[in-house]
C-alpha positions in Angstrom: 138.5 -5.0 36.7 137.0 -2.9 34.0 134.1 -1.0 35.5 133.5 1.1 38.6 130.8 -1.4 39.6 133.3 -4.3 39.6 135.7 -2.2 41.7 133.0 -1.3 44.2 132.0 -5.0 44.5 135.7 -6.0 45.1 136.1 -3.3 47.7 132.9 -4.5 49.4 134.5 -8.0 49.8 137.7 -6.7 51.5 138.2 -7.0 55.2 137.9 -3.8 57.1 141.6 -3.4 57.7 142.3 -3.6 54.0 139.6 -1.1 53.2 141.2 1.3 55.7 144.6 0.7 54.2 143.1 1.4 50.7 141.5 4.6 51.9 144.7 5.8 53.4 146.6 5.0 50.2 144.0 6.9 48.1 144.3 9.8 50.5 148.1 9.9 50.1 147.8 9.5 46.3 145.4 12.4 46.1 147.7 14.7 48.0 150.7 13.9 45.9 149.0 14.2 42.5 147.3 17.5 43.1 148.4 20.2 40.7 148.6 23.7 42.2 146.6 26.4 40.5 148.6 28.9 38.6 149.4 32.2 40.2 148.4 34.6 37.4 149.0 37.8 39.4 152.6 36.7 40.2 153.1 35.8 36.6 151.9 39.1 35.4 154.0 41.0 37.9 157.1 39.0 36.8 156.5 40.0 33.2 155.3 43.7 33.6 156.4 44.6 37.2 154.2 46.1 39.9 153.2 49.2 37.9 153.1 48.5 34.2 153.2 51.4 31.8 150.3 52.2 29.6 146.5 51.9 30.1 144.9 50.1 33.0 143.1 46.8 32.4 139.8 48.5 33.1 140.4 51.1 30.4 141.4 48.4 27.9 138.3 46.3 28.7 136.0 49.4 28.4 137.5 50.3 25.1 137.1 46.7 23.9 133.4 46.7 24.8 132.8 49.9 22.9 
């Protein structure tokens, strides 16, 4: 099968039990292949700690904007 249309046509010809089995398989596959979003705050704390020294981010942004 090479196109989404061909896949949809093939699924339409499946018996109900097989469609349900396919749906369950797709659901399981989706859950196992999900990539968690990175935790940027935890990463920053791991690098600089809870109270990094120097200027605050808002100060740096304000200075960068002029």
